[in-house]
C-alpha angles and dihedrals in degrees: 000000000000120000119254120241090250090056092048093050091046090057095051130080121235090257092051091050090051092049093049091045091055088052090051091051091049088053091053095255133116124270116267095253090053090049089051092050092051091049089053092048092051091051095049123073093215124076138199125226142163092230124124120229090258092050092049093052093044092054092047090050092064097047104271132114127203113242104179150313114282132189145179134191140186132183119204137175106220096197124217116346106251090359091256098312119106090166095239122130102161125241127339093010093297118160090222118113096235141052143100097287124116113253114231126227110256128199119235092216095172093056093044090053091050092053092047093048092048092051092046092050093048093048093044091053090049089051090050089055089050090053089048088060092046090247128161099209149343126247133187095029115183110204114194135178120197138166113263134200120289092024096299130135125230121209115194130184121191127173145135121271116224132193129209113246095213133066095264109094131184116246090225130019115258122222124215140167090207119124119243091259094049091046090055093046091052093051092048090051092051101260131121128201111232107176150351107251132192137191119206132195128172112175133168137193131189116240099245127190093276092053091049091050094047095048090049095048120125091216134062102282132167114234094225098186093054090045088056091047096054092041091053091046093055092044092051092047090053092046094050089046090058091048091050091051090050089068088070096042087243122177097197141014124219098213116218101180144347107199131184130192126179128191139162129237138174112276106275091204091066095248126134118276131018142291128234114224121200121192119188125182123189120184141164144121126301114219137192131199118257093193140356112257143151131263088253089063091071110100114246121230115269111246112234128196120193114224101198120117094254 
């Protein structure tokens, strides 16, 4: 008779569990502790979720049942922003780090790739947990990015797995950041969430002479180079969001957030002055139509009148 996962973990030291878990991750599977947690959840009749009472009832009203809270995480080290190339070479094509020329906006492709990979790994591990609970999709996903120790970045995805009550099952679990109420409204209106999508942009621009003059001006002056930087960052985030949604054949995106953060750092190319770095993240849920209907098919809100004395 084969040993249970609990017996195997009980016979291993903490270091051995960590080593085996890393091997499981390298093989595309979940860490041992996550596998143990899922086995316990499958054996128990009760489930845990981050749903409110209203969300729970809304999901049940459209033929789905919550089966458990699922999560995924990934920690990456993005490396140097722009890997030492801010794209600025001064005026007239000179290799000097100063001059009157306009600095271009450069893409930190290495950092963008790290953020995309971290998000994909975190969401994929959350989907694996959903499959481990025999779920058909995940609602209410909270996707967070936070600085980690030693200069790393942690991406974490947490949501509630749901299962269809009927015989029709999805071939692959969907992911969605929609609340339980919004999920129910979409289904009633003939739309289905298919995937959590994200657009990523990390751009940088060297502070050239014009930028230095504008930021040091005694009058109200637009810093045109930084304006261009943040505009390009938002545009690129939206463009990569649309491309991510195209993987699902999505017709629309319910946007959750379009964030922008800007900071300065010493010029990584070793030139005088500093670089401005703009990071923009756009994320939401891609949706597809289940049927073609009319605007009048969308359920109207139910009027409510409170009866208390106040």
